N, CA, C and O atoms as a Tinker XYZ file with bonds, in Angstrom:
   540  protein
     1  N    -15.012000   48.793000   45.670000    73     2
     2  CA   -15.034000   50.116000   46.276000    64     1     3
     3  C    -14.840000   51.161000   45.184000    63     2     4     5
     4  O    -13.950000   51.034000   44.344000    81     3
     5  N    -15.679000   52.195000   45.203000    73     3     6
     6  CA   -15.608000   53.247000   44.195000    64     5     7
     7  C    -14.644000   54.348000   44.595000    63     6     8     9
     8  O    -14.309000   54.517000   45.767000    81     7
     9  N    -14.215000   55.076000   43.607000    73     7    10
    10  CA   -13.314000   56.208000   43.835000    64     9    11
    11  C    -14.145000   57.463000   44.100000    63    10    12    13
    12  O    -15.249000   57.617000   43.577000    81    11
    13  N    -13.602000   58.341000   44.908000    73    11    14
    14  CA   -14.230000   59.645000   45.079000    64    13    15
    15  C    -13.873000   60.507000   43.867000    63    14    16    17
    16  O    -12.986000   60.151000   43.091000    81    15
    17  N    -14.553000   61.626000   43.706000    73    15    18
    18  CA   -14.252000   62.508000   42.574000    64    17    19
    19  C    -12.817000   63.016000   42.650000    63    18    20    21
    20  O    -12.138000   63.117000   41.628000    81    19
    21  N    -12.354000   63.335000   43.855000    73    19    22
    22  CA   -10.978000   63.807000   44.005000    64    21    23
    23  C     -9.977000   62.724000   43.611000    63    22    24    25
    24  O     -8.987000   63.005000   42.937000    81    23
    25  N    -10.232000   61.509000   44.025000    73    23    26
    26  CA    -9.330000   60.420000   43.676000    64    25    27
    27  C     -9.324000   60.179000   42.166000    63    26    28    29
    28  O     -8.280000   59.902000   41.575000    81    27
    29  N    -10.502000   60.287000   41.554000    73    27    30
    30  CA   -10.599000   60.087000   40.108000    64    29    31
    31  C     -9.801000   61.156000   39.368000    63    30    32    33
    32  O     -9.038000   60.842000   38.455000    81    31
    33  N     -9.977000   62.418000   39.762000    73    31    34
    34  CA    -9.242000   63.511000   39.116000    64    33    35
    35  C     -7.742000   63.362000   39.330000    63    34    36    37
    36  O     -6.958000   63.640000   38.423000    81    35
    37  N     -7.336000   62.928000   40.513000    73    35    38
    38  CA    -5.913000   62.738000   40.789000    64    37    39
    39  C     -5.323000   61.582000   39.989000    63    38    40    41
    40  O     -4.119000   61.554000   39.734000    81    39
    41  N     -6.169000   60.622000   39.590000    73    39    42
    42  CA    -5.678000   59.458000   38.845000    64    41    43
    43  C     -5.477000   59.767000   37.363000    63    42    44    45
    44  O     -4.776000   59.025000   36.675000    81    43
    45  N     -6.084000   60.857000   36.852000    73    43    46
    46  CA    -5.932000   61.204000   35.434000    64    45    47
    47  C     -4.535000   61.755000   35.153000    63    46    48    49
    48  O     -4.020000   62.554000   35.935000    81    47
    49  N     -3.920000   61.338000   34.051000    73    47    50
    50  CA    -2.631000   61.928000   33.664000    64    49    51
    51  C     -2.822000   63.408000   33.294000    63    50    52    53
    52  O     -3.912000   63.806000   32.883000    81    51
    53  N     -1.789000   64.204000   33.436000    73    51    54
    54  CA    -1.858000   65.640000   33.139000    64    53    55
    55  C     -2.361000   65.913000   31.727000    63    54    56    57
    56  O     -3.225000   66.766000   31.524000    81    55
    57  N     -1.813000   65.180000   30.744000    73    55    58
    58  CA    -2.213000   65.457000   29.364000    64    57    59
    59  C     -3.689000   65.160000   29.112000    63    58    60    61
    60  O     -4.313000   65.825000   28.285000    81    59
    61  N     -4.254000   64.185000   29.799000    73    59    62
    62  CA    -5.673000   63.887000   29.640000    64    61    63
    63  C     -6.536000   64.964000   30.313000    63    62    64    65
    64  O     -7.591000   65.333000   29.796000    81    63
    65  N     -6.084000   65.457000   31.458000    73    63    66
    66  CA    -6.791000   66.536000   32.145000    64    65    67
    67  C     -6.765000   67.813000   31.299000    63    66    68    69
    68  O     -7.769000   68.521000   31.215000    81    67
    69  N     -5.628000   68.107000   30.677000    73    67    70
    70  CA    -5.537000   69.265000   29.781000    64    69    71
    71  C     -6.400000   69.077000   28.536000    63    70    72    73
    72  O     -7.012000   70.029000   28.052000    81    71
    73  N     -6.448000   67.856000   28.022000    73    71    74
    74  CA    -7.294000   67.578000   26.863000    64    73    75
    75  C     -8.762000   67.848000   27.203000    63    74    76    77
    76  O     -9.492000   68.408000   26.385000    81    75
    77  N     -9.185000   67.465000   28.370000    73    75    78
    78  CA   -10.561000   67.754000   28.816000    64    77    79
    79  C    -10.790000   69.266000   28.866000    63    78    80    81
    80  O    -11.856000   69.750000   28.486000    81    79
    81  N     -9.792000   70.001000   29.331000    73    79    82
    82  CA    -9.898000   71.451000   29.418000    64    81    83
    83  C    -10.051000   72.113000   28.059000    63    82    84    85
    84  O    -10.657000   73.180000   27.963000    81    83
    85  N     -9.517000   71.509000   27.010000    73    83    86
    86  CA    -9.607000   72.069000   25.657000    64    85    87
    87  C    -11.038000   72.079000   25.111000    63    86    88    89
    88  O    -11.351000   72.842000   24.197000    81    87
    89  N    -11.891000   71.245000   25.664000    73    87    90
    90  CA   -13.274000   71.168000   25.184000    64    89    91
    91  C    -14.207000   72.123000   25.928000    63    90    92    93
    92  O    -15.405000   72.162000   25.648000    81    91
    93  N    -13.671000   72.883000   26.860000    73    91    94
    94  CA   -14.491000   73.793000   27.640000    64    93    95
    95  C    -14.473000   75.197000   27.065000    63    94    96    97
    96  O    -13.519000   75.587000   26.391000    81    95
    97  N    -15.511000   75.945000   27.326000    73    95    98
    98  CA   -15.539000   77.359000   26.992000    64    97    99
    99  C    -14.840000   78.139000   28.093000    63    98   100   101
   100  O    -14.397000   77.557000   29.083000    81    99
   101  N    -14.740000   79.455000   27.925000    73    99   102
   102  CA   -14.002000   80.262000   28.903000    64   101   103
   103  C    -14.629000   80.192000   30.290000    63   102   104   105
   104  O    -13.904000   80.094000   31.280000    81   103
   105  N    -15.934000   80.240000   30.387000    73   103   106
   106  CA   -16.603000   80.219000   31.695000    64   105   107
   107  C    -16.350000   78.901000   32.434000    63   106   108   109
   108  O    -16.016000   78.904000   33.619000    81   107
   109  N    -16.513000   77.772000   31.727000    73   107   110
   110  CA   -16.296000   76.473000   32.353000    64   109   111
   111  C    -14.823000   76.242000   32.683000    63   110   112   113
   112  O    -14.501000   75.594000   33.678000    81   111
   113  N    -13.938000   76.768000   31.853000    73   111   114
   114  CA   -12.511000   76.635000   32.117000    64   113   115
   115  C    -12.130000   77.394000   33.396000    63   114   116   117
   116  O    -11.375000   76.893000   34.229000    81   115
   117  N    -12.666000   78.602000   33.531000    73   115   118
   118  CA   -12.408000   79.369000   34.762000    64   117   119
   119  C    -12.963000   78.648000   35.986000    63   118   120   121
   120  O    -12.341000   78.655000   37.048000    81   119
   121  N    -14.135000   78.024000   35.838000    73   119   122
   122  CA   -14.726000   77.262000   36.946000    64   121   123
   123  C    -13.835000   76.088000   37.307000    63   122   124   125
   124  O    -13.575000   75.845000   38.486000    81   123
   125  N    -13.366000   75.359000   36.304000    73   123   126
   126  CA   -12.477000   74.223000   36.557000    64   125   127
   127  C    -11.212000   74.678000   37.281000    63   126   128   129
   128  O    -10.736000   74.002000   38.192000    81   127
   129  N    -10.673000   75.822000   36.872000    73   127   130
   130  CA    -9.476000   76.344000   37.540000    64   129   131
   131  C     -9.756000   76.692000   39.002000    63   130   132   133
   132  O     -8.861000   76.611000   39.843000    81   131
   133  N    -10.974000   77.070000   39.297000    73   131   134
   134  CA   -11.327000   77.436000   40.679000    64   133   135
   135  C    -11.539000   76.216000   41.569000    63   134   136   137
   136  O    -11.213000   76.253000   42.756000    81   135
   137  N    -12.078000   75.141000   41.013000    73   135   138
   138  CA   -12.474000   74.007000   41.849000    64   137   139
   139  C    -11.487000   72.837000   41.839000    63   138   140   141
   140  O    -11.573000   71.951000   42.689000    81   139
   141  N    -10.567000   72.826000   40.901000    73   139   142
   142  CA    -9.631000   71.704000   40.806000    64   141   143
   143  C     -8.205000   72.195000   41.071000    63   142   144   145
   144  O     -7.580000   72.838000   40.228000    81   143
   145  N     -7.721000   71.876000   42.251000    73   143   146
   146  CA    -6.382000   72.308000   42.645000    64   145   147
   147  C     -5.325000   71.783000   41.680000    63   146   148   149
   148  O     -4.362000   72.482000   41.364000    81   147
   149  N     -5.503000   70.583000   41.226000    73   147   150
   150  CA    -4.528000   69.982000   40.318000    64   149   151
   151  C     -4.500000   70.708000   38.975000    63   150   152   153
   152  O     -3.431000   70.918000   38.400000    81   151
   153  N     -5.675000   71.092000   38.477000    73   151   154
   154  CA    -5.740000   71.809000   37.205000    64   153   155
   155  C     -5.089000   73.184000   37.327000    63   154   156   157
   156  O     -4.512000   73.684000   36.361000    81   155
   157  N     -5.177000   73.793000   38.498000    73   155   158
   158  CA    -4.553000   75.101000   38.730000    64   157   159
   159  C     -3.046000   75.036000   38.543000    63   158   160   161
   160  O     -2.427000   76.029000   38.162000    81   159
   161  N     -2.455000   73.892000   38.802000    73   159   162
   162  CA    -1.002000   73.739000   38.736000    64   161   163
   163  C     -0.499000   73.430000   37.327000    63   162   164   165
   164  O      0.705000   73.459000   37.075000    81   163
   165  N     -1.424000   73.133000   36.405000    73   163   166
   166  CA    -1.028000   72.785000   35.045000    64   165   167
   167  C     -0.851000   74.044000   34.191000    63   166   168   169
   168  O     -1.424000   75.094000   34.484000    81   167
   169  N     -0.056000   73.920000   33.144000    73   167   170
   170  CA     0.172000   75.029000   32.214000    64   169   171
   171  C     -0.969000   75.064000   31.204000    63   170   172   173
   172  O     -1.037000   74.216000   30.314000    81   171
   173  N     -1.865000   76.040000   31.336000    73   171   174
   174  CA    -3.038000   76.141000   30.463000    64   173   175
   175  C     -2.867000   77.229000   29.391000    63   174   176   177
   176  O     -3.841000   77.615000   28.745000    81   175
   177  N     -1.654000   77.716000   29.201000    73   175   178
   178  CA    -1.387000   78.789000   28.249000    64   177   179
   179  C     -1.927000   78.471000   26.851000    63   178   180   181
   180  O     -2.586000   79.313000   26.241000    81   179
   181  N     -1.656000   77.269000   26.340000    73   179   182
   182  CA    -2.106000   76.903000   24.994000    64   181   183
   183  C     -3.633000   76.851000   24.893000    63   182   184   185
   184  O     -4.202000   77.204000   23.860000    81   183
   185  N     -4.284000   76.416000   25.954000    73   183   186
   186  CA    -5.756000   76.358000   25.943000    64   185   187
   187  C     -6.332000   77.763000   25.844000    63   186   188   189
   188  O     -7.249000   78.007000   25.059000    81   187
   189  N     -5.795000   78.695000   26.642000    73   187   190
   190  CA    -6.300000   80.074000   26.606000    64   189   191
   191  C     -5.993000   80.739000   25.271000    63   190   192   193
   192  O     -6.789000   81.541000   24.782000    81   191
   193  N     -4.847000   80.414000   24.676000    73   191   194
   194  CA    -4.498000   80.984000   23.364000    64   193   195
   195  C     -5.483000   80.493000   22.303000    63   194   196   197
   196  O     -5.944000   81.275000   21.472000    81   195
   197  N     -5.804000   79.204000   22.330000    73   195   198
   198  CA    -6.785000   78.652000   21.391000    64   197   199
   199  C     -8.148000   79.321000   21.577000    63   198   200   201
   200  O     -8.809000   79.671000   20.600000    81   199
   201  N     -8.564000   79.496000   22.830000    73   199   202
   202  CA    -9.842000   80.161000   23.107000    64   201   203
   203  C     -9.849000   81.593000   22.588000    63   202   204   205
   204  O    -10.836000   82.045000   22.007000    81   203
   205  N     -8.758000   82.295000   22.798000    73   203   206
   206  CA    -8.639000   83.679000   22.343000    64   205   207
   207  C     -8.832000   83.762000   20.835000    63   206   208   209
   208  O     -9.609000   84.587000   20.353000    81   207
   209  N     -8.137000   82.923000   20.092000    73   207   210
   210  CA    -8.239000   82.945000   18.644000    64   209   211
   211  C     -9.603000   82.445000   18.172000    63   210   212   213
   212  O    -10.178000   83.001000   17.235000    81   211
   213  N    -10.118000   81.409000   18.811000    73   211   214
   214  CA   -11.413000   80.842000   18.402000    64   213   215
   215  C    -12.563000   81.824000   18.651000    63   214   216   217
   216  O    -13.427000   82.001000   17.792000    81   215
   217  N    -12.572000   82.449000   19.805000    73   215   218
   218  CA   -13.698000   83.302000   20.181000    64   217   219
   219  C    -13.664000   84.683000   19.549000    63   218   220   221
   220  O    -14.716000   85.292000   19.353000    81   219
   221  N    -12.475000   85.195000   19.224000    73   219   222
   222  CA   -12.387000   86.578000   18.766000    64   221   223
   223  C    -11.776000   86.748000   17.383000    63   222   224   225
   224  O    -11.600000   87.879000   16.929000    81   223
   225  N    -11.452000   85.668000   16.711000    73   223   226
   226  CA   -10.860000   85.753000   15.380000    64   225   227
   227  C    -11.815000   86.397000   14.377000    63   226   228   229
   228  O    -11.369000   87.026000   13.418000    81   227
   229  N    -13.116000   86.247000   14.588000    73   227   230
   230  CA   -14.084000   86.799000   13.637000    64   229   231
   231  C    -14.222000   88.323000   13.745000    63   230   232   233
   232  O    -14.797000   88.951000   12.856000    81   231
   233  N    -13.707000   88.918000   14.811000    73   231   234
   234  CA   -13.772000   90.368000   14.959000    64   233   235
   235  C    -12.611000   91.008000   14.206000    63   234   236   237
   236  O    -11.452000   90.755000   14.536000    81   235
   237  N    -12.902000   91.837000   13.193000    73   235   238
   238  CA   -11.811000   92.420000   12.393000    64   237   239
   239  C    -10.765000   93.151000   13.231000    63   238   240   241
   240  O     -9.579000   93.113000   12.904000    81   239
   241  N    -11.182000   93.808000   14.293000    73   239   242
   242  CA   -10.238000   94.562000   15.119000    64   241   243
   243  C     -9.157000   93.671000   15.710000    63   242   244   245
   244  O     -8.009000   94.093000   15.843000    81   243
   245  N     -9.510000   92.462000   16.061000    73   243   246
   246  CA    -8.565000   91.546000   16.704000    64   245   247
   247  C     -7.911000   90.605000   15.714000    63   246   248   249
   248  O     -6.875000   90.015000   16.019000    81   247
   249  N     -8.490000   90.454000   14.544000    73   247   250
   250  CA    -7.937000   89.537000   13.550000    64   249   251
   251  C     -6.544000   89.956000   13.114000    63   250   252   253
   252  O     -5.642000   89.122000   13.036000    81   251
   253  N     -6.357000   91.242000   12.826000    73   251   254
   254  CA    -5.067000   91.694000   12.309000    64   253   255
   255  C     -3.983000   91.714000   13.385000    63   254   256   257
   256  O     -2.803000   91.537000   13.081000    81   255
   257  N     -4.378000   91.928000   14.639000    73   255   258
   258  CA    -3.395000   92.034000   15.718000    64   257   259
   259  C     -3.389000   90.815000   16.630000    63   258   260   261
   260  O     -2.945000   90.920000   17.774000    81   259
   261  N     -3.861000   89.676000   16.173000    73   259   262
   262  CA    -4.060000   88.567000   17.102000    64   261   263
   263  C     -2.769000   88.087000   17.756000    63   262   264   265
   264  O     -2.794000   87.652000   18.907000    81   263
   265  N     -1.661000   88.155000   17.060000    73   263   266
   266  CA    -0.399000   87.749000   17.691000    64   265   267
   267  C      0.042000   88.782000   18.719000    63   266   268   269
   268  O      0.679000   88.450000   19.719000    81   267
   269  N     -0.304000   90.032000   18.461000    73   267   270
   270  CA     0.027000   91.122000   19.364000    64   269   271
   271  C     -0.580000   90.948000   20.747000    63   270   272   273
   272  O      0.053000   91.290000   21.746000    81   271
   273  N     -1.785000   90.426000   20.822000    73   271   274
   274  CA    -2.480000   90.310000   22.104000    64   273   275
   275  C     -1.790000   89.321000   23.033000    63   274   276   277
   276  O     -1.860000   89.465000   24.254000    81   275
   277  N     -1.129000   88.327000   22.472000    73   275   278
   278  CA    -0.452000   87.370000   23.336000    64   277   279
   279  C      0.919000   87.871000   23.764000    63   278   280   281
   280  O      1.489000   87.342000   24.717000    81   279
   281  N      1.466000   88.882000   23.084000    73   279   282
   282  CA     2.771000   89.403000   23.484000    64   281   283
   283  C      2.659000   90.639000   24.370000    63   282   284   285
   284  O      3.583000   90.945000   25.125000    81   283
   285  N      1.530000   91.356000   24.286000    73   283   286
   286  CA     1.374000   92.566000   25.097000    64   285   287
   287  C      0.750000   92.288000   26.456000    63   286   288   289
   288  O      0.610000   93.206000   27.265000    81   287
   289  N      0.374000   91.047000   26.723000    73   287   290
   290  CA    -0.178000   90.658000   28.019000    64   289   291
   291  C      0.709000   89.566000   28.611000    63   290   292   293
   292  O      1.424000   88.871000   27.888000    81   291
   293  N      0.653000   89.428000   29.918000    73   291   294
   294  CA     1.546000   88.475000   30.575000    64   293   295
   295  C      1.199000   87.025000   30.254000    63   294   296   297
   296  O      2.048000   86.144000   30.391000    81   295
   297  N     -0.029000   86.768000   29.832000    73   295   298
   298  CA    -0.432000   85.415000   29.453000    64   297   299
   299  C     -1.601000   85.491000   28.489000    63   298   300   301
   300  O     -2.231000   86.538000   28.340000    81   299
   301  N     -1.884000   84.378000   27.838000    73   299   302
   302  CA    -3.039000   84.327000   26.945000    64   301   303
   303  C     -4.331000   84.465000   27.738000    63   302   304   305
   304  O     -5.319000   84.989000   27.224000    81   303
   305  N     -4.334000   84.004000   28.973000    73   303   306
   306  CA    -5.520000   84.163000   29.819000    64   305   307
   307  C     -5.769000   85.651000   30.086000    63   306   308   309
   308  O     -6.914000   86.101000   30.029000    81   307
   309  N     -4.725000   86.409000   30.373000    73   307   310
   310  CA    -4.871000   87.857000   30.575000    64   309   311
   311  C     -5.313000   88.542000   29.284000    63   310   312   313
   312  O     -6.143000   89.450000   29.317000    81   311
   313  N     -4.762000   88.113000   28.151000    73   311   314
   314  CA    -5.169000   88.676000   26.861000    64   313   315
   315  C     -6.641000   88.372000   26.606000    63   314   316   317
   316  O     -7.374000   89.226000   26.107000    81   315
   317  N     -7.077000   87.160000   26.944000    73   315   318
   318  CA    -8.481000   86.788000   26.769000    64   317   319
   319  C     -9.371000   87.696000   27.621000    63   318   320   321
   320  O    -10.393000   88.189000   27.144000    81   319
   321  N     -8.989000   87.915000   28.870000    73   319   322
   322  CA    -9.774000   88.800000   29.747000    64   321   323
   323  C     -9.875000   90.199000   29.153000    63   322   324   325
   324  O    -10.949000   90.801000   29.157000    81   323
   325  N     -8.757000   90.719000   28.640000    73   323   326
   326  CA    -8.743000   92.057000   28.057000    64   325   327
   327  C     -9.687000   92.146000   26.859000    63   326   328   329
   328  O    -10.517000   93.052000   26.784000    81   327
   329  N     -9.556000   91.203000   25.925000    73   327   330
   330  CA   -10.363000   91.238000   24.709000    64   329   331
   331  C    -11.836000   90.991000   25.054000    63   330   332   333
   332  O    -12.721000   91.610000   24.463000    81   331
   333  N    -12.101000   90.096000   25.999000    73   331   334
   334  CA   -13.470000   89.804000   26.430000    64   333   335
   335  C    -14.177000   91.084000   26.887000    63   334   336   337
   336  O    -15.338000   91.306000   26.545000    81   335
   337  N    -13.487000   91.917000   27.650000    73   335   338
   338  CA   -14.070000   93.179000   28.110000    64   337   339
   339  C    -14.056000   94.232000   27.001000    63   338   340   341
   340  O    -15.004000   95.004000   26.858000    81   339
   341  N    -12.983000   94.259000   26.224000    73   339   342
   342  CA   -12.828000   95.270000   25.185000    64   341   343
   343  C    -13.893000   95.147000   24.101000    63   342   344   345
   344  O    -14.382000   96.157000   23.596000    81   343
   345  N    -14.251000   93.937000   23.748000    73   343   346
   346  CA   -15.214000   93.718000   22.671000    64   345   347
   347  C    -16.619000   94.176000   23.080000    63   346   348   349
   348  O    -17.474000   94.381000   22.218000    81   347
   349  N    -16.860000   94.336000   24.356000    73   347   350
   350  CA   -18.166000   94.751000   24.843000    64   349   351
   351  C    -18.290000   96.273000   25.035000    63   350   352   353
   352  O    -19.341000   96.771000   25.439000    81   351
   353  N    -17.212000   96.996000   24.741000    73   351   354
   354  CA   -17.260000   98.452000   24.885000    64   353   355
   355  C    -18.252000   99.053000   23.897000    63   354   356   357
   356  O    -18.511000   98.489000   22.834000    81   355
   357  N    -18.798000  100.201000   24.266000    73   355   358
   358  CA   -19.741000  100.882000   23.383000    64   357   359
   359  C    -19.198000  102.227000   22.911000    63   358   360   361
   360  O    -19.905000  102.977000   22.237000    81   359
   361  N    -17.965000  102.537000   23.255000    73   359   362
   362  CA   -17.361000  103.791000   22.803000    64   361   363
   363  C    -15.863000  103.585000   22.609000    63   362   364   365
   364  O    -15.289000  102.602000   23.078000    81   363
   365  N    -15.248000  104.527000   21.912000    73   363   366
   366  CA   -13.799000  104.474000   21.731000    64   365   367
   367  C    -13.209000  105.821000   22.131000    63   366   368   369
   368  O    -13.908000  106.834000   22.180000    81   367
   369  N    -11.930000  105.812000   22.412000    73   367   370
   370  CA   -11.252000  107.043000   22.811000    64   369   371
   371  C    -10.889000  107.856000   21.572000    63   370   372   373
   372  O    -10.927000  107.348000   20.451000    81   371
   373  N    -10.539000  109.114000   21.785000    73   371   374
   374  CA   -10.102000  109.958000   20.662000    64   373   375
   375  C     -8.854000  109.390000   20.001000    63   374   376   377
   376  O     -8.710000  109.457000   18.780000    81   375
   377  N     -7.950000  108.831000   20.806000    73   375   378
   378  CA    -6.726000  108.249000   20.248000    64   377   379
   379  C     -7.060000  107.054000   19.346000    63   378   380   381
   380  O     -6.467000  106.892000   18.279000    81   379
   381  N     -8.015000  106.218000   19.782000    73   379   382
   382  CA    -8.415000  105.083000   18.952000    64   381   383
   383  C     -9.081000  105.559000   17.667000    63   382   384   385
   384  O     -8.859000  104.988000   16.599000    81   383
   385  N     -9.889000  106.594000   17.770000    73   383   386
   386  CA   -10.540000  107.155000   16.592000    64   385   387
   387  C     -9.499000  107.647000   15.589000    63   386   388   389
   388  O     -9.644000  107.450000   14.383000    81   387
   389  N     -8.454000  108.285000   16.097000    73   387   390
   390  CA    -7.396000  108.796000   15.224000    64   389   391
   391  C     -6.619000  107.662000   14.551000    63   390   392   393
   392  O     -6.040000  107.868000   13.484000    81   391
   393  N     -6.598000  106.476000   15.149000    73   391   394
   394  CA    -5.873000  105.345000   14.572000    64   393   395
   395  C     -6.678000  104.598000   13.504000    63   394   396   397
   396  O     -6.116000  103.821000   12.732000    81   395
   397  N     -7.988000  104.833000   13.461000    73   395   398
   398  CA    -8.822000  104.140000   12.483000    64   397   399
   399  C     -8.518000  104.632000   11.072000    63   398   400   401
   400  O     -8.278000  105.819000   10.853000    81   399
   401  N     -8.533000  103.716000   10.133000    73   399   402
   402  CA    -8.353000  104.049000    8.728000    64   401   403
   403  C     -9.542000  103.466000    7.974000    63   402   404   405
   404  O     -9.815000  102.268000    8.047000    81   403
   405  N    -10.227000  104.314000    7.263000    73   403   406
   406  CA   -11.386000  103.880000    6.479000    64   405   407
   407  C    -11.011000  103.955000    5.008000    63   406   408   409
   408  O    -10.431000  104.946000    4.565000    81   407
   409  N    -11.334000  102.930000    4.260000    73   407   410
   410  CA   -11.026000  102.906000    2.837000    64   409   411
   411  C    -12.328000  102.939000    2.041000    63   410   412   413
   412  O    -13.250000  102.161000    2.291000    81   411
   413  N    -12.380000  103.840000    1.097000    73   411   414
   414  CA   -13.556000  104.011000    0.259000    64   413   415
   415  C    -13.188000  103.744000   -1.187000    63   414   416   417
   416  O    -12.120000  104.134000   -1.657000    81   415
   417  N    -14.083000  103.077000   -1.878000    73   415   418
   418  CA   -13.884000  102.845000   -3.297000    64   417   419
   419  C    -15.239000  102.996000   -3.972000    63   418   420   421
   420  O    -16.137000  102.180000   -3.765000    81   419
   421  N    -15.379000  104.015000   -4.760000    73   419   422
   422  CA   -16.633000  104.251000   -5.456000    64   421   423
   423  C    -16.878000  103.171000   -6.494000    63   422   424   425
   424  O    -15.947000  102.683000   -7.135000    81   423
   425  N    -18.139000  102.806000   -6.652000    73   423   426
   426  CA   -18.479000  101.850000   -7.707000    64   425   427
   427  C    -18.270000  102.508000   -9.060000    63   426   428   429
   428  O    -18.193000  103.733000   -9.153000    81   427
   429  N    -18.181000  101.710000  -10.093000    73   427   430
   430  CA   -17.981000  102.282000  -11.432000    64   429   431
   431  C    -19.152000  103.175000  -11.825000    63   430   432   433
   432  O    -18.977000  104.148000  -12.558000    81   431
   433  N    -20.348000  102.845000  -11.336000    73   431   434
   434  CA   -21.512000  103.682000  -11.612000    64   433   435
   435  C    -21.358000  105.065000  -10.981000    63   434   436   437
   436  O    -21.941000  106.037000  -11.462000    81   435
   437  N    -20.580000  105.152000   -9.913000    73   435   438
   438  CA   -20.378000  106.432000   -9.217000    64   437   439
   439  C    -19.068000  107.099000   -9.610000    63   438   440   441
   440  O    -18.672000  108.086000   -8.989000    81   439
   441  N    -18.393000  106.585000  -10.618000    73   439   442
   442  CA   -17.154000  107.194000  -11.070000    64   441   443
   443  C    -15.894000  106.517000  -10.560000    63   442   444   445
   444  O    -14.796000  107.011000  -10.816000    81   443
   445  N    -16.011000  105.412000   -9.853000    73   443   446
   446  CA   -14.844000  104.694000   -9.350000    64   445   447
   447  C    -14.150000  103.921000  -10.452000    63   446   448   449
   448  O    -14.772000  103.552000  -11.449000    81   447
   449  N    -12.870000  103.677000  -10.274000    73   447   450
   450  CA   -12.103000  102.949000  -11.289000    64   449   451
   451  C    -11.313000  101.802000  -10.664000    63   450   452   453
   452  O    -10.166000  101.558000  -11.041000    81   451
   453  N    -11.917000  101.104000   -9.720000    73   451   454
   454  CA   -11.242000   99.970000   -9.090000    64   453   455
   455  C    -10.196000  100.443000   -8.099000    63   454   456   457
   456  O    -10.411000  101.420000   -7.382000    81   455
   457  N     -9.058000   99.751000   -8.055000    73   455   458
   458  CA    -8.018000  100.065000   -7.078000    64   457   459
   459  C     -7.447000  101.469000   -7.232000    63   458   460   461
   460  O     -6.973000  102.054000   -6.258000    81   459
   461  N     -7.485000  102.011000   -8.433000    73   459   462
   462  CA    -6.916000  103.348000   -8.625000    64   461   463
   463  C     -7.748000  104.429000   -7.941000    63   462   464   465
   464  O     -7.240000  105.517000   -7.669000    81   463
   465  N     -9.027000  104.142000   -7.658000    73   463   466
   466  CA    -9.855000  105.143000   -6.979000    64   465   467
   467  C    -10.025000  104.842000   -5.486000    63   466   468   469
   468  O    -10.797000  105.515000   -4.803000    81   467
   469  N     -9.312000  103.843000   -4.983000    73   467   470
   470  CA    -9.374000  103.528000   -3.561000    64   469   471
   471  C     -8.809000  104.690000   -2.765000    63   470   472   473
   472  O     -7.685000  105.128000   -3.009000    81   471
   473  N     -9.588000  105.193000   -1.809000    73   471   474
   474  CA    -9.185000  106.360000   -1.040000    64   473   475
   475  C     -9.281000  106.073000    0.441000    63   474   476   477
   476  O    -10.266000  105.494000    0.901000    81   475
   477  N     -8.275000  106.471000    1.191000    73   475   478
   478  CA    -8.279000  106.287000    2.630000    64   477   479
   479  C     -8.743000  107.577000    3.297000    63   478   480   481
   480  O     -8.342000  108.673000    2.905000    81   479
   481  N     -9.581000  107.433000    4.296000    73   479   482
   482  CA    -9.999000  108.575000    5.101000    64   481   483
   483  C     -9.613000  108.327000    6.542000    63   482   484   485
   484  O     -9.507000  107.175000    6.961000    81   483
   485  N     -9.404000  109.373000    7.303000    73   483   486
   486  CA    -9.042000  109.214000    8.712000    64   485   487
   487  C     -9.559000  110.411000    9.503000    63   486   488   489
   488  O     -9.784000  111.492000    8.958000    81   487
   489  N     -9.740000  110.190000   10.793000    73   487   490
   490  CA   -10.123000  111.269000   11.687000    64   489   491
   491  C     -8.852000  111.893000   12.255000    63   490   492   493
   492  O     -7.866000  111.198000   12.497000    81   491
   493  N     -8.883000  113.177000   12.461000    73   491   494
   494  CA    -7.781000  113.826000   13.165000    64   493   495
   495  C     -8.347000  114.357000   14.476000    63   494   496   497
   496  O     -9.515000  114.742000   14.536000    81   495
   497  N     -7.540000  114.380000   15.511000    73   495   498
   498  CA    -8.039000  114.802000   16.819000    64   497   499
   499  C     -7.863000  116.291000   17.059000    63   498   500   501
   500  O     -8.569000  116.856000   17.894000    81   499
   501  N     -6.948000  116.945000   16.357000    73   499   502
   502  CA    -6.714000  118.379000   16.592000    64   501   503
   503  C     -6.682000  119.120000   15.270000    63   502   504   505
   504  O     -5.664000  118.996000   14.590000    81   503
   505  N     -7.622000  119.837000   14.848000    73   503   506
   506  CA    -8.993000  119.835000   15.369000    64   505   507
   507  C     -9.704000  118.578000   14.921000    63   506   508   509
   508  O     -9.258000  117.909000   13.989000    81   507
   509  N    -10.813000  118.246000   15.578000    73   507   510
   510  CA   -11.553000  117.037000   15.219000    64   509   511
   511  C    -12.226000  117.232000   13.866000    63   510   512   513
   512  O    -13.168000  118.012000   13.727000    81   511
   513  N    -11.733000  116.522000   12.897000    73   511   514
   514  CA   -12.375000  116.567000   11.579000    64   513   515
   515  C    -12.003000  115.342000   10.779000    63   514   516   517
   516  O    -11.071000  114.607000   11.107000    81   515
   517  N    -12.749000  115.152000    9.737000    73   515   518
   518  CA   -12.525000  114.028000    8.831000    64   517   519
   519  C    -11.556000  114.496000    7.760000    63   518   520   521
   520  O    -11.757000  115.552000    7.160000    81   519
   521  N    -10.519000  113.730000    7.518000    73   519   522
   522  CA    -9.495000  114.118000    6.554000    64   521   523
   523  C     -9.359000  113.007000    5.509000    63   522   524   525
   524  O     -9.227000  111.829000    5.840000    81   523
   525  N     -9.396000  113.409000    4.267000    73   523   526
   526  CA    -9.170000  112.455000    3.174000    64   525   527
   527  C     -7.954000  112.945000    2.405000    63   526   528   529
   528  O     -8.028000  113.964000    1.718000    81   527
   529  N     -6.824000  112.226000    2.512000    73   527   530
   530  CA    -5.627000  112.632000    1.786000    64   529   531
   531  C     -5.897000  112.700000    0.278000    63   530   532   533
   532  O     -6.780000  112.006000   -0.226000    81   531
   533  N     -5.153000  113.520000   -0.426000    73   531   534
   534  CA    -5.242000  113.706000   -1.871000    64   533   535
   535  C     -6.475000  114.517000   -2.295000    63   534   536   537
   536  O     -6.734000  114.644000   -3.491000    81   535
   537  N     -7.227000  115.059000   -1.359000    73   535   538
   538  CA    -8.392000  115.885000   -1.728000    64   537   539
   539  C     -8.265000  117.242000   -1.095000    63   538   540
   540  O     -9.137000  118.092000   -1.276000    81   539
């Protein structure tokens, strides 16, 4: 006599079920959470944290603050949802613009002298203009 799919899933140990979840992408993981009652009851925090770092580590904006995203959200799954939507934005707010720091370094052909000529520029919101300190 064969097992039903539900019986098979119920027979798997928790750690093996979680291991299977580690091989899924975010879409399939969310699907598994929707269709498997047993998986819903397991702690998937580490899986979502791994997905967050794996999927968004290459984005410079999230690379520097990657630990921050797991502490400013109630779970790594919530942080993943936030970053997933945030990375698809096509505009930024004035406050975000003011937080950006751009670093310029002229080549030696253009008069640059390596680290000593490294210059930071930033936007200011009141009035809106580009500001380069030391100039």
